[in-house]
Structures are given as structure tokens and as C-alpha cells.
C-alpha positions as a Markdown table, in Angstrom:
| # | Residue | x | y | z |
|---|---|---|---|---|
| 1 | Met | 45.9 | 103.3 | 103.4 |
| 2 | Ala | 43.0 | 103.7 | 105.9 |
| 3 | Pro | 44.1 | 103.7 | 109.5 |
| 4 | Leu | 43.8 | 100.4 | 111.5 |
| 5 | Arg | 41.0 | 100.4 | 114.1 |
| 6 | Glu | 40.5 | 98.3 | 117.1 |
| 7 | Gly | 38.3 | 95.3 | 116.1 |
| 8 | Trp | 39.5 | 95.4 | 112.5 |
| 9 | Gln | 39.7 | 91.6 | 112.4 |
| 10 | Gln | 36.1 | 90.7 | 113.0 |
| 11 | Val | 36.2 | 86.9 | 112.8 |
| 12 | Asp | 38.3 | 84.2 | 114.3 |
| 13 | Thr | 39.9 | 81.2 | 112.6 |
| 14 | His | 36.6 | 79.3 | 112.8 |
| 15 | Gly | 34.6 | 82.1 | 111.1 |
| 16 | Asn | 32.9 | 83.2 | 114.3 |
| 17 | Arg | 32.5 | 87.0 | 115.0 |
| 18 | Arg | 34.9 | 88.3 | 117.6 |
| 19 | Pro | 33.6 | 90.5 | 120.4 |
| 20 | Thr | 34.7 | 94.1 | 120.1 |
| 21 | Met | 35.3 | 96.9 | 122.6 |
| 22 | Ala | 31.9 | 98.3 | 121.6 |
| 23 | Asp | 30.3 | 95.0 | 122.7 |
| 24 | Val | 32.0 | 95.2 | 126.1 |
| 25 | Ala | 30.9 | 98.8 | 126.6 |
| 26 | Ala | 27.3 | 98.0 | 125.7 |
| 27 | Arg | 27.2 | 95.0 | 128.1 |
| 28 | Ala | 28.9 | 96.9 | 130.9 |
| 29 | Gly | 26.7 | 100.0 | 130.4 |
| 30 | Val | 29.6 | 102.4 | 129.9 |
| 31 | Ser | 31.2 | 104.3 | 127.1 |
| 32 | Arg | 33.6 | 102.8 | 124.6 |
| 33 | Ala | 36.2 | 105.4 | 125.7 |
| 34 | Leu | 36.0 | 104.2 | 129.3 |
| 35 | Val | 36.6 | 100.6 | 128.2 |
| 36 | Ser | 39.6 | 101.8 | 126.2 |
| 37 | Ile | 41.0 | 103.7 | 129.3 |
| 38 | Val | 40.7 | 100.5 | 131.4 |
| 39 | Phe | 42.5 | 98.3 | 128.8 |
| 40 | Arg | 45.2 | 100.9 | 128.5 |
| 41 | Gly | 45.8 | 100.8 | 132.2 |
| 42 | Glu | 45.1 | 104.5 | 132.6 |
| 43 | Ala | 43.4 | 106.4 | 135.4 |
| 44 | Gly | 39.8 | 107.5 | 135.0 |
| 45 | Ala | 37.7 | 104.6 | 136.0 |
| 46 | Ser | 36.7 | 103.7 | 139.6 |
| 47 | Ser | 37.7 | 100.3 | 141.0 |
| 48 | Ala | 34.2 | 99.0 | 140.8 |
| 49 | Thr | 33.8 | 100.1 | 137.2 |
| 50 | Arg | 37.2 | 98.7 | 136.2 |
| 51 | Glu | 36.3 | 95.3 | 137.8 |
| 52 | Arg | 32.9 | 95.3 | 136.0 |
| 53 | Ile | 34.5 | 96.0 | 132.6 |
| 54 | Leu | 37.1 | 93.3 | 133.0 |
| 55 | Arg | 34.5 | 90.8 | 134.2 |
| 56 | Val | 32.3 | 91.5 | 131.2 |
| 57 | Ala | 35.2 | 91.3 | 128.8 |
| 58 | Asp | 36.1 | 87.9 | 130.3 |
| 59 | Glu | 32.5 | 86.7 | 129.9 |
| 60 | Leu | 32.4 | 87.8 | 126.3 |
| 61 | Gly | 35.9 | 86.4 | 125.5 |
| 62 | Tyr | 37.1 | 89.9 | 124.4 |
| 63 | Arg | 40.9 | 90.4 | 124.0 |
| 64 | Pro | 42.3 | 93.8 | 123.0 |
| 65 | Asp | 44.1 | 93.6 | 119.6 |
| 66 | Ser | 47.4 | 95.1 | 120.7 |
| 67 | Ala | 49.0 | 94.6 | 117.4 |
| 68 | Ala | 46.3 | 96.6 | 115.6 |
| 69 | Arg | 46.5 | 99.3 | 118.2 |
| 70 | Leu | 50.3 | 99.6 | 117.9 |
| 71 | Leu | 50.2 | 99.7 | 114.1 |
| 72 | Ala | 47.6 | 102.4 | 114.2 |
| 73 | Arg | 50.1 | 104.5 | 116.2 |
| 74 | Gly | 52.8 | 103.7 | 113.6 |
| 75 | His | 54.6 | 101.1 | 115.8 |
| 76 | Ser | 54.6 | 97.3 | 115.9 |
| 77 | Arg | 57.1 | 96.9 | 118.7 |
| 78 | Thr | 58.3 | 93.8 | 116.9 |
| 79 | Leu | 62.0 | 92.9 | 116.2 |
| 80 | Gly | 62.7 | 90.7 | 113.2 |
| 81 | Val | 65.3 | 88.0 | 113.8 |
| 82 | Leu | 67.1 | 86.3 | 110.9 |
| 83 | Leu | 68.8 | 82.9 | 111.5 |
| 84 | Thr | 70.2 | 80.1 | 109.5 |
| 85 | Leu | 68.4 | 76.7 | 109.6 |
| 86 | His | 70.6 | 73.8 | 110.9 |
| 87 | Gln | 73.0 | 76.1 | 112.8 |
| 88 | Pro | 72.6 | 75.1 | 116.4 |
| 89 | Phe | 74.3 | 78.3 | 117.7 |
| 90 | Asp | 71.8 | 80.4 | 115.8 |
| 91 | Ala | 69.0 | 78.5 | 117.5 |
| 92 | Asp | 70.7 | 79.1 | 120.9 |
| 93 | Leu | 70.9 | 82.8 | 120.1 |
| 94 | Ala | 67.3 | 83.1 | 118.9 |
| 95 | Glu | 66.1 | 81.4 | 122.1 |
| 96 | Ala | 68.1 | 83.9 | 124.1 |
| 97 | Val | 66.7 | 86.9 | 122.2 |
| 98 | His | 63.1 | 86.2 | 123.2 |
| 99 | Pro | 63.3 | 87.0 | 126.9 |
| 100 | Glu | 65.5 | 90.0 | 126.3 |
| 101 | Ala | 62.9 | 91.5 | 123.9 |
| 102 | Glu | 60.0 | 90.7 | 126.2 |
| 103 | Lys | 61.8 | 92.5 | 129.1 |
| 104 | Arg | 61.8 | 95.7 | 126.9 |
| 105 | Gly | 58.2 | 95.3 | 125.8 |
| 106 | Tyr | 59.0 | 93.9 | 122.3 |
| 107 | Asp | 57.9 | 90.8 | 120.4 |
| 108 | Ile | 60.0 | 88.7 | 118.1 |
| 109 | Leu | 59.3 | 87.5 | 114.5 |
| 110 | Leu | 61.6 | 84.9 | 113.1 |
| 111 | Ala | 62.7 | 84.3 | 109.5 |
| 112 | Thr | 65.2 | 81.7 | 108.3 |
| 113 | Asn | 67.9 | 81.4 | 105.7 |
| 114 | Ala | 67.4 | 78.1 | 103.9 |
| 115 | Pro | 68.6 | 76.5 | 100.6 |
| 116 | Gly | 66.8 | 78.1 | 97.7 |
| 117 | Arg | 65.8 | 81.2 | 99.7 |
| 118 | Ser | 68.0 | 84.2 | 99.6 |
| 119 | Glu | 68.9 | 86.2 | 102.7 |
| 120 | Arg | 67.5 | 89.3 | 101.0 |
| 121 | Lys | 64.1 | 87.6 | 100.5 |
| 122 | Ala | 64.0 | 86.6 | 104.2 |
| 123 | Val | 64.9 | 90.2 | 105.2 |
| 124 | Glu | 62.1 | 91.6 | 103.0 |
| 125 | Ala | 59.6 | 89.2 | 104.5 |
| 126 | Leu | 60.4 | 90.5 | 108.0 |
| 127 | Leu | 60.1 | 94.1 | 106.9 |
| 128 | Ser | 56.8 | 93.4 | 105.2 |
| 129 | His | 55.5 | 92.2 | 108.5 |
| 130 | Arg | 56.2 | 95.6 | 110.0 |
| 131 | Cys | 59.3 | 94.7 | 112.0 |
| 132 | Glu | 60.8 | 97.9 | 113.4 |
| 133 | Ala | 64.4 | 96.6 | 113.6 |
| 134 | Leu | 66.3 | 93.6 | 112.4 |
| 135 | Ile | 68.7 | 91.4 | 114.3 |
| 136 | Leu | 70.7 | 89.3 | 111.8 |
| 137 | Leu | 72.4 | 86.2 | 113.2 |
| 138 | Gly | 75.6 | 85.6 | 111.2 |
| 139 | Pro | 74.5 | 87.5 | 108.0 |
| 140 | Gly | 76.1 | 86.4 | 104.8 |
| 141 | Ser | 75.3 | 89.4 | 102.6 |
| 142 | Gly | 77.9 | 91.9 | 101.5 |
| 143 | Ser | 78.7 | 95.1 | 103.4 |
| 144 | Thr | 77.2 | 97.3 | 100.6 |
| 145 | Tyr | 73.8 | 95.7 | 100.9 |
| 146 | Leu | 73.9 | 95.6 | 104.7 |
| 147 | Asp | 74.9 | 99.3 | 104.7 |
| 148 | Glu | 71.8 | 100.1 | 102.6 |
| 149 | Leu | 69.7 | 98.0 | 104.8 |
| 150 | Gly | 71.0 | 99.7 | 107.9 |
| 151 | Arg | 70.1 | 103.1 | 106.5 |
| 152 | Arg | 66.5 | 101.8 | 105.8 |
| 153 | Thr | 65.9 | 100.4 | 109.3 |
| 154 | Val | 67.8 | 99.7 | 112.5 |
| 155 | Thr | 69.9 | 96.7 | 111.9 |
| 156 | Val | 72.2 | 94.6 | 114.2 |
| 157 | Ser | 74.6 | 92.0 | 113.1 |
| 158 | Val | 75.4 | 89.3 | 115.6 |
| 159 | Gly | 78.3 | 87.0 | 115.2 |
| 160 | Arg | 79.8 | 88.7 | 112.2 |
| 161 | Arg | 81.6 | 92.1 | 112.3 |
| 162 | Ile | 80.5 | 94.2 | 109.3 |
| 163 | Thr | 83.0 | 97.0 | 108.6 |
| 164 | Gly | 82.0 | 100.1 | 106.7 |
| 165 | Ala | 78.2 | 99.6 | 107.1 |
| 166 | His | 75.6 | 101.5 | 109.1 |
| 167 | Val | 74.8 | 98.6 | 111.4 |
| 168 | Asp | 75.4 | 97.7 | 115.0 |
| 169 | Asn | 77.9 | 94.9 | 115.6 |
| 170 | Val | 77.7 | 92.3 | 118.4 |
| 171 | His | 80.3 | 89.5 | 118.3 |
| 172 | Thr | 82.8 | 87.6 | 120.3 |
| 173 | Ala | 86.6 | 88.4 | 120.2 |
| 174 | Glu | 87.3 | 85.6 | 117.7 |
| 175 | Ala | 91.1 | 85.9 | 117.8 |
| 176 | Lys | 91.1 | 85.7 | 121.6 |
| 177 | Gly | 89.0 | 82.5 | 121.5 |
| 178 | Val | 91.3 | 80.9 | 119.0 |
| 179 | Arg | 94.4 | 81.9 | 121.0 |
| 180 | Gln | 92.9 | 80.2 | 124.1 |
| 181 | Ala | 92.3 | 77.0 | 122.1 |
| 182 | Met | 95.7 | 77.0 | 120.6 |
| 183 | Asp | 97.4 | 77.7 | 123.9 |
| 184 | His | 95.6 | 74.8 | 125.4 |
| 185 | Leu | 96.7 | 72.4 | 122.6 |
| 186 | Leu | 100.3 | 73.7 | 122.6 |
| 187 | Gly | 100.4 | 73.4 | 126.3 |
| 188 | Leu | 99.5 | 69.7 | 126.0 |
| 189 | Gly | 102.5 | 69.3 | 123.7 |
| 190 | His | 100.8 | 69.3 | 120.3 |
| 191 | Arg | 102.8 | 70.7 | 117.4 |
| 192 | Arg | 101.1 | 69.2 | 114.3 |
| 193 | Ile | 97.8 | 71.1 | 114.6 |
| 194 | Val | 95.5 | 71.5 | 111.6 |
| 195 | His | 92.8 | 74.0 | 111.2 |
| 196 | Val | 89.6 | 73.0 | 109.3 |
| 197 | Asp | 88.4 | 76.3 | 107.8 |
| 198 | Gly | 84.8 | 77.6 | 107.8 |
| 199 | Gly | 85.0 | 79.1 | 104.3 |
| 200 | Arg | 82.8 | 82.2 | 104.1 |
| 201 | Asp | 80.8 | 81.4 | 107.1 |
| 202 | Pro | 80.6 | 83.9 | 110.0 |
| 203 | Gly | 83.8 | 84.3 | 112.0 |
| 204 | Ser | 85.8 | 82.0 | 109.8 |
| 205 | Ala | 88.2 | 84.6 | 108.4 |
| 206 | Glu | 89.1 | 85.8 | 111.9 |
| 207 | Arg | 89.5 | 82.3 | 113.2 |
| 208 | Arg | 91.7 | 81.3 | 110.3 |
| 209 | Arg | 94.0 | 84.3 | 110.8 |
| 210 | Ala | 94.2 | 83.7 | 114.5 |
| 211 | Tyr | 95.3 | 80.1 | 114.0 |
| 212 | Arg | 98.0 | 81.1 | 111.6 |
| 213 | Ala | 99.2 | 83.8 | 114.0 |
| 214 | Ala | 99.3 | 81.4 | 116.9 |
| 215 | Met | 101.4 | 78.8 | 115.0 |
| 216 | Arg | 103.9 | 81.5 | 113.9 |
| 217 | Arg | 104.1 | 82.9 | 117.5 |
| 218 | His | 105.1 | 79.5 | 118.7 |
| 219 | Gly | 107.7 | 79.0 | 115.9 |
| 220 | Leu | 105.5 | 76.5 | 114.0 |
| 221 | Gly | 105.1 | 78.4 | 110.8 |
| 222 | Asp | 106.3 | 75.3 | 108.8 |
| 223 | Glu | 103.5 | 73.2 | 110.4 |
| 224 | Ile | 100.7 | 75.6 | 109.4 |
| 225 | Arg | 97.9 | 73.7 | 107.5 |
| 226 | Val | 94.4 | 75.0 | 106.7 |
| 227 | Val | 92.0 | 72.4 | 105.3 |
| 228 | Pro | 89.2 | 74.0 | 103.3 |
| 229 | Gly | 85.7 | 73.5 | 104.8 |
| 230 | Arg | 82.5 | 75.0 | 105.9 |
| 231 | Gln | 80.7 | 75.2 | 109.3 |
| 232 | Thr | 78.8 | 71.9 | 108.7 |
| 233 | Glu | 79.1 | 68.3 | 109.8 |
| 234 | Glu | 79.5 | 67.2 | 106.2 |
| 235 | Ala | 82.5 | 69.5 | 105.7 |
| 236 | Gly | 84.1 | 68.3 | 108.9 |
| 237 | Ala | 83.7 | 64.7 | 107.8 |
| 238 | Ala | 85.2 | 65.5 | 104.4 |
| 239 | Ala | 88.2 | 67.2 | 106.0 |
| 240 | Ala | 88.7 | 64.1 | 108.2 |
| 241 | Arg | 88.7 | 61.8 | 105.2 |
| 242 | Ser | 91.3 | 63.9 | 103.5 |
| 243 | Met | 93.5 | 63.7 | 106.5 |
| 244 | Leu | 93.0 | 59.9 | 106.8 |
| 245 | Ala | 94.1 | 59.5 | 103.2 |
| 246 | Glu | 97.5 | 60.9 | 104.0 |
| 247 | Arg | 100.5 | 59.1 | 105.4 |
| 248 | Arg | 100.8 | 61.2 | 108.5 |
| 249 | Leu | 97.9 | 62.4 | 110.6 |
| 250 | Pro | 98.0 | 65.6 | 112.7 |
| 251 | Thr | 97.8 | 65.1 | 116.5 |
| 252 | Ala | 95.2 | 67.8 | 116.9 |
| 253 | Val | 92.5 | 69.6 | 114.8 |
| 254 | Leu | 91.0 | 73.0 | 115.5 |
| 255 | Ala | 87.6 | 73.1 | 113.8 |
| 256 | Ser | 85.9 | 76.3 | 112.7 |
| 257 | Asn | 82.8 | 75.5 | 114.8 |
| 258 | Asp | 81.1 | 72.7 | 116.8 |
| 259 | Arg | 79.2 | 71.3 | 113.8 |
| 260 | Ser | 82.5 | 70.8 | 111.8 |
| 261 | Ala | 84.1 | 69.3 | 114.9 |
| 262 | Leu | 81.2 | 66.8 | 115.2 |
| 263 | Gly | 81.7 | 65.7 | 111.6 |
| 264 | Leu | 85.4 | 65.3 | 112.2 |
| 265 | Met | 84.8 | 63.1 | 115.3 |
| 266 | Met | 82.3 | 60.9 | 113.5 |
| 267 | Ala | 84.6 | 60.3 | 110.6 |
| 268 | Phe | 87.6 | 59.5 | 112.8 |
| 269 | Ala | 85.4 | 57.1 | 114.9 |
| 270 | Arg | 84.3 | 55.3 | 111.7 |
| 271 | Ala | 87.9 | 54.9 | 110.7 |
| 272 | Gly | 88.7 | 53.3 | 114.1 |
| 273 | Leu | 90.6 | 56.3 | 115.6 |
| 274 | Asp | 90.2 | 57.3 | 119.2 |
| 275 | Val | 89.5 | 60.9 | 120.2 |
| 276 | Pro | 91.6 | 62.1 | 121.9 |
| 277 | Gly | 94.0 | 59.1 | 122.0 |
| 278 | Asp | 94.9 | 59.4 | 118.3 |
| 279 | Val | 93.8 | 62.9 | 117.6 |
| 280 | Ser | 92.5 | 65.8 | 119.7 |
| 281 | Val | 89.6 | 67.9 | 118.4 |
| 282 | Val | 88.5 | 71.4 | 119.4 |
| 283 | Gly | 85.4 | 73.2 | 118.3 |
| 284 | Tyr | 84.0 | 76.7 | 118.5 |
| 285 | Asp | 80.7 | 78.1 | 119.9 |
| 286 | Asp | 79.9 | 75.7 | 122.8 |
| 287 | Ser | 76.5 | 75.2 | 121.2 |
| 288 | His | 74.1 | 72.6 | 122.7 |
| 289 | Leu | 75.7 | 70.0 | 120.3 |
| 290 | Ser | 78.9 | 70.0 | 122.3 |
| 291 | His | 77.0 | 68.6 | 125.3 |
| 292 | Leu | 75.4 | 65.8 | 123.2 |
| 293 | Met | 78.4 | 64.1 | 121.7 |
| 294 | Pro | 79.6 | 60.7 | 123.1 |
| 295 | Val | 82.9 | 62.4 | 123.8 |
| 296 | Gly | 82.5 | 65.8 | 125.4 |
| 297 | Leu | 83.8 | 68.4 | 123.0 |
| 298 | Thr | 86.5 | 70.9 | 124.1 |
| 299 | Thr | 85.3 | 74.1 | 122.5 |
| 300 | Val | 85.4 | 77.9 | 122.7 |
| 301 | Arg | 82.3 | 79.2 | 124.4 |
| 302 | Gln | 80.3 | 82.1 | 123.0 |
| 303 | Asp | 77.7 | 83.3 | 125.5 |
| 304 | Pro | 74.4 | 83.5 | 123.6 |
| 305 | Ala | 72.6 | 85.2 | 126.5 |
| 306 | Arg | 75.1 | 88.1 | 126.6 |
| 307 | Leu | 75.2 | 88.4 | 122.8 |
| 308 | Ala | 71.4 | 88.5 | 122.8 |
| 309 | Glu | 71.3 | 91.1 | 125.6 |
| 310 | His | 73.6 | 93.5 | 123.7 |
| 311 | Ala | 71.8 | 92.9 | 120.4 |
| 312 | Val | 68.3 | 93.7 | 121.7 |
| 313 | Arg | 69.5 | 96.7 | 123.8 |
| 314 | Phe | 71.3 | 98.2 | 120.7 |
| 315 | Ala | 68.2 | 97.7 | 118.6 |
| 316 | Val | 65.8 | 99.2 | 121.1 |
| 317 | Glu | 68.0 | 102.1 | 122.1 |
| 318 | Arg | 68.3 | 103.1 | 118.5 |
| 319 | Leu | 64.6 | 102.8 | 118.0 |
| 320 | Glu | 63.7 | 104.8 | 121.0 |
| 321 | Gly | 66.6 | 107.3 | 121.0 |
| 322 | Glu | 67.0 | 109.5 | 118.0 |
| 323 | Gly | 70.6 | 110.2 | 117.0 |
| 324 | Val | 72.1 | 107.1 | 118.5 |
| 325 | Ala | 74.9 | 106.0 | 116.1 |
| 326 | Pro | 75.6 | 102.4 | 115.4 |
| 327 | Arg | 77.8 | 100.8 | 118.0 |
| 328 | Glu | 79.9 | 97.7 | 118.5 |
| 329 | Ala | 80.1 | 95.2 | 121.4 |
| 330 | Val | 83.0 | 92.7 | 121.6 |
| 331 | Leu | 82.5 | 90.0 | 124.2 |
| 332 | Asp | 85.1 | 87.8 | 125.7 |
| 333 | Pro | 85.0 | 84.1 | 124.8 |
| 334 | Lys | 86.0 | 81.3 | 127.2 |
| 335 | Leu | 87.6 | 77.9 | 126.5 |
| 336 | Val | 85.7 | 75.0 | 127.9 |
| 337 | Val | 87.9 | 71.9 | 128.3 |
| 338 | Arg | 86.2 | 68.5 | 128.0 |
| 339 | Ala | 87.2 | 65.1 | 127.0 |
| 340 | Ser | 88.0 | 65.6 | 123.2 |
| 341 | Thr | 91.6 | 66.9 | 123.9 |
| 342 | Gly | 94.5 | 65.2 | 125.6 |
| 343 | Leu | 98.2 | 64.6 | 125.3 |
| 344 | Pro | 99.5 | 64.0 | 121.7 |
| 345 | Arg | 100.1 | 60.4 | 120.7 |
| 346 | Asp | 103.6 | 59.0 | 120.5 |
| 347 | Asp | 105.1 | 60.5 | 117.3 |
| 348 | Thr | 106.4 | 57.1 | 116.3 |
| 349 | Gly | 102.9 | 56.0 | 115.6 |
| 350 | Arg | 101.0 | 56.9 | 112.4 |
């Protein structure tokens, strides 16, 4: 493949010829090499010459093609970020990644998981656009594939701990977050606490185990109940309907994430139940959804800014420092108590 040169894209989106570095040099009466020095910010041009070159470039509408220049040197300084559509916490994370990447001189390219599009296809799309490293938000692929991917290019998994794979891991201490939520509910006096599972979605297995461990630790092994679900509003609503069909409701529900919690609260409201008067609900993530609900959601906060900071730092340090082995960052969660939890209803009720 021929090397990329400055000015390789000669026309804009309207078909007009774009000015080149050679045009700037000719108008300013200097060499092309001197123009290049000025735009690289290097010493070698007097203040007057530098000002003249920049003025001429502005008059011509010339903008250096930094992407072409970087690719010509074998670097794109672009990080690929894979996220799942309709997951609010992924959107919060992606938003937090941008300023972290910019601080380190990198750009971001996004690709999405969506129905009908495999995660592998989205990953290959990012790699085909010359992304130097990948930041995967809650990847769903198996560890074998992720290990192979991590050996092809620098890869960071955020929100899901991948064991036995050559990838960096950045996630929240899931069990600690669930313990905080369960201690809160148990401290209010709840005993019949149901967990709506997240299935195979990121963090779900750890949250499920932590719920069971907390119930056993408080002598409530016989009250353990895990309702199958996913980390979606639809799954939360379906779980609520299954509970409503039974003779005896739980007094509290720990949802796998905020989306599931929202579905639960909507279904309970349609059935005429009060949250938290009839049933308390706790979510997980503290995504922006938790602030938009009519009843403020008690939830376990994951800090997207800190997760993004670690993810970008891990990716960049491995790109720029040979021999840096994959690492793991485990961040502390924090329970945020709002209006969706309260004292359990009188047990003589439904």
C-alpha cells in the first residue's frame, strides 16, 4: 500500500478542491518544509514568518490533515469504544471516555452492539478504521475470543471482569455494592427480599451470588428467591407481573440494574401498588435514568468518570509503554438512598 501523504484527500464534500500545504507555501513565498515546521509547532521559523504562514493558511481555508499525517507514521491515535444501544450506563461511560482521551491526545470512535449485529462485527469495524486500542463496555463475548482479541490489539473490558484473557479489566466491586444495598434493606426491616436477575448481562453473575450470600449471612436462606430476567425494562416489568400473580408479594426487590428497576416500578404502579409503601425497589448503576423517575430510585452508584479514567489510562499506557502487562482496577461502589425504599409494609397485608 502506498504511504499516505498530506493532501491525499483533494476535494471536500461539495466536490471543491481543498487547499494543500503546497498552496500555502506558494502564497506565503516559503518552502513547503517551512510550512510543515510551522504546523507541527517546531522551532525553525521566525515569528513574522510563522504569522504570515498562519494568516495565509486562514485566508485559503487550509487545515492540516492530522489523521493522514498520523496514519502515515503508523499511528491513528484513535481509541475504539464499543457500547450497547439502549443501555443508559454505557452512554454515561462513553460520554466520560471522551474528555479522558482528549487529555491524552487521543480521539474516540464509537461502534454499537445492536440487534442483528454481532459484537465481533462491531469490533472488526473499529479495527478496520485503524483504532489502535479497544475499550469494550460490558462485552458479551466469551473469554476465548476476548483473549485472542487482546493479543491482536490492546483491549480493555469495562464493567465485566474477564478471567483468563489477555485484556485489562476495569470494573466496580459488584459484591460490595450488593452488600450495601442488602444491608440497607435489611436495616429497614425487610426479610422477604427478591432479586431480579440480569441473566448473562455484565455484572449479573456477581450480583446474583452476592445477593444469595447476603441472605444467608443474615439467616434468611429459606427466603432466597431469584427471578429470571435481563437488564432491560421489559424484563423488569415481566418479573413484576410474575410476582403480582402470586398470593404473597415480597416487601423489597433488588433489581440487577436501573433499567430493570424502572420496569418493575412501572408494572407495580399500573397494578395500583405504591413504591415504597407496598414494595421497596433498589437498582444498580445510578445511571441518568435513576434521576428521571417519578419516584427517585435508590441504587448502587458506579462512577463512570473514574471507570473511564482507568480504562483510557490503561489503554494509552499499554500503547505507549512496551511490556506493560494487562492490569485490573476494581473501584468502590456507593449506595445512593432515594425515595424508592422505605420500611416494609405490615406483614398482615398482601
